[in-house]
VODRENMI-108280 format. One record per atom (N, C-alpha, C): residue in one letter; x, y, z. Coordinates in steps of 0.1 Angstrom, whole numbers, plus 2048, in hexadecimal, padded with zeros to 3 digits. Layout:
<rs>
R; A; X; Y; Z
...
</rs>
This chain:
<rs>
R; M; 805; 938; 802
R; M; 7FE; 92C; 807
R; M; 807; 921; 809
R; S; 808; 91B; 815
R; S; 811; 910; 818
R; S; 80A; 903; 81B
R; Q; 80F; 8F8; 816
R; Q; 80A; 8EB; 819
R; Q; 814; 8E3; 821
R; T; 80F; 8DC; 82B
R; T; 817; 8D3; 832
R; T; 815; 8C5; 82D
R; T; 820; 8BF; 829
R; T; 820; 8B1; 824
R; T; 826; 8A8; 82E
R; P; 81F; 89D; 832
R; P; 825; 894; 83B
R; P; 832; 88D; 836
R; P; 83B; 88A; 83E
R; P; 847; 883; 83A
R; P; 844; 876; 833
R; A; 84B; 874; 828
R; A; 84A; 867; 821
R; A; 84E; 85C; 82A
R; G; 847; 851; 829
R; G; 84B; 845; 831
R; G; 846; 845; 83F
R; D; 83F; 850; 843
R; D; 839; 850; 851
R; D; 82C; 848; 850
R; A; 82C; 83C; 855
R; A; 821; 832; 853
R; A; 814; 838; 85A
R; N; 816; 840; 864
R; N; 80A; 845; 86B
R; N; 802; 84F; 863
R; T; 808; 854; 859
R; T; 801; 85E; 851
R; T; 7FC; 859; 843
R; V; 7FE; 84C; 841
R; V; 7FA; 846; 834
R; V; 7EB; 843; 835
R; T; 7E4; 848; 82B
R; T; 7D6; 844; 82A
R; T; 7D3; 840; 81B
R; V; 7CA; 837; 81A
R; V; 7C6; 832; 80D
R; V; 7B7; 833; 80B
R; D; 7B3; 838; 800
R; D; 7A5; 839; 7FD
R; D; 79E; 82C; 7FD
R; P; 794; 82A; 805
R; P; 78D; 81C; 806
R; P; 788; 818; 7F9
R; R; 784; 821; 7F0
R; R; 77F; 81D; 7E3
R; R; 78A; 817; 7DB
R; L; 796; 81C; 7DC
R; L; 7A2; 817; 7D5
R; L; 7A5; 809; 7DA
R; L; 7A4; 806; 7E7
R; L; 7A6; 7F9; 7ED
R; L; 79D; 7EF; 7E7
R; E; 790; 7F3; 7E4
R; E; 786; 7EA; 7DF
R; E; 78A; 7E5; 7D1
R; I; 792; 7EC; 7C9
R; I; 795; 7E8; 7BB
R; I; 7A3; 7E3; 7B9
R; L; 7AC; 7E6; 7C3
R; L; 7B9; 7E1; 7C1
R; L; 7BA; 7D2; 7C4
R; V; 7C2; 7CB; 7BD
R; V; 7C5; 7BD; 7BF
R; V; 7D4; 7BB; 7BE
R; C; 7D9; 7B0; 7C3
R; C; 7E7; 7AD; 7C2
R; C; 7EB; 7AA; 7B3
R; P; 7F5; 7B1; 7AE
R; P; 7F9; 7AE; 7A0
R; P; 7FE; 7A0; 79E
R; V; 802; 799; 7A8
R; V; 808; 78C; 7A6
R; V; 7FD; 781; 7A6
R; T; 7F4; 782; 7B1
R; T; 7EA; 777; 7B2
R; T; 7DC; 77C; 7AE
R; K; 7DA; 789; 7AB
R; K; 7CD; 78F; 7A8
R; K; 7C3; 78D; 7B4
R; G; 7C9; 78A; 7BF
R; G; 7C0; 789; 7CB
R; G; 7BF; 796; 7D3
R; P; 7B8; 795; 7DE
R; P; 7B5; 7A1; 7E6
R; P; 7C1; 7A6; 7EE
R; L; 7C1; 7B2; 7F2
R; L; 7CC; 7B8; 7FA
R; L; 7C6; 7BD; 807
R; R; 7CE; 7BC; 811
R; R; 7CA; 7C1; 81F
R; R; 7D3; 7CD; 821
R; Y; 7CC; 7D8; 826
R; Y; 7D3; 7E4; 829
R; Y; 7D9; 7E3; 837
R; D; 7E6; 7E4; 839
R; D; 7ED; 7E5; 846
R; D; 7F0; 7F3; 848
R; R; 7E7; 7FA; 850
R; R; 7E9; 808; 852
R; R; 7F6; 80B; 85A
R; A; 7F9; 803; 864
R; A; 805; 805; 86C
R; A; 812; 805; 864
R; A; 812; 7FB; 85A
R; A; 81E; 7FA; 852
R; A; 81E; 802; 846
R; G; 812; 808; 842
R; G; 811; 80F; 836
R; G; 812; 807; 82A
R; E; 80C; 7FB; 82A
R; E; 80E; 7F1; 81F
R; E; 801; 7EB; 81B
R; L; 800; 7E6; 80F
R; L; 7F5; 7DD; 80A
R; L; 7FB; 7CF; 80A
R; V; 7F5; 7C6; 811
R; V; 7FA; 7B9; 813
R; V; 7F2; 7AF; 80B
R; S; 7FA; 7A6; 803
R; S; 7F4; 79B; 7FC
R; S; 7F8; 78F; 803
R; E; 7EF; 788; 80A
R; E; 7F2; 77C; 812
R; E; 7F6; 771; 808
R; G; 7EE; 771; 7FC
R; G; 7F0; 766; 7F2
R; G; 7FE; 766; 7EC
R; A; 803; 772; 7EA
R; A; 810; 773; 7E3
R; A; 81C; 774; 7EE
R; G; 818; 777; 7FA
R; G; 822; 779; 805
R; G; 82A; 786; 803
R; L; 823; 790; 7FE
R; L; 829; 79D; 7FB
R; L; 822; 7A8; 802
R; A; 829; 7B3; 805
R; A; 823; 7BF; 80A
R; A; 828; 7CA; 801
R; Y; 81E; 7D1; 7FB
R; Y; 821; 7DC; 7F2
R; Y; 821; 7E9; 7F9
R; P; 82C; 7F1; 7F8
R; P; 82D; 7FE; 7FF
R; P; 823; 808; 7FA
R; I; 81F; 812; 802
R; I; 818; 81D; 7FE
R; I; 820; 829; 801
R; R; 823; 831; 7F6
R; R; 82C; 83C; 7F7
R; R; 824; 849; 7F3
R; D; 824; 853; 7FB
R; D; 81D; 85F; 7F9
R; D; 80E; 85C; 7F5
R; G; 808; 852; 7FB
R; G; 7FA; 84F; 7F9
R; G; 7F8; 847; 7ED
R; I; 802; 843; 7E6
R; I; 801; 83B; 7D9
R; I; 806; 82D; 7DB
R; P; 7FD; 823; 7DA
R; P; 802; 815; 7DB
R; P; 80C; 812; 7CF
R; I; 817; 80C; 7D3
R; I; 821; 808; 7C9
R; I; 81F; 7F9; 7C6
R; M; 818; 7F6; 7BB
R; M; 813; 7E8; 7B9
R; M; 81D; 7E1; 7B0
R; L; 82A; 7E2; 7B2
R; L; 834; 7DB; 7AA
R; L; 83A; 7D0; 7B3
R; P; 83A; 7C4; 7AE
R; P; 83F; 7B9; 7B6
R; P; 84E; 7BB; 7BA
R; D; 856; 7C2; 7B2
R; D; 864; 7C5; 7B5
R; D; 865; 7CF; 7C0
R; E; 85B; 7D7; 7C3
R; E; 85C; 7E0; 7CE
R; E; 856; 7DB; 7DB
R; A; 84F; 7CF; 7DA
R; A; 848; 7CA; 7E6
R; A; 852; 7C3; 7EF
R; R; 84E; 7C3; 7FC
R; R; 856; 7BC; 806
R; R; 850; 7AE; 808
R; R; 859; 7A4; 809
R; R; 855; 796; 80C
R; R; 850; 795; 81A
R; L; 845; 78E; 81C
R; L; 840; 78C; 82A
R; L; 848; 781; 831
</rs>
């Protein structure tokens, strides 16, 4: 049995469970996050940070986030 895994970093294949988005907050501001599907990131407008999503897992570490 063979499985096909989408390439890591391909933003078009990143999906996030909507239920997960409802409970996740920015670790810096504790505010809401906006899912940017095109970039494959969770964006915190309040903190000015975009957290990457790798292999379907949000990386919620400020050191890993991109500044907006």
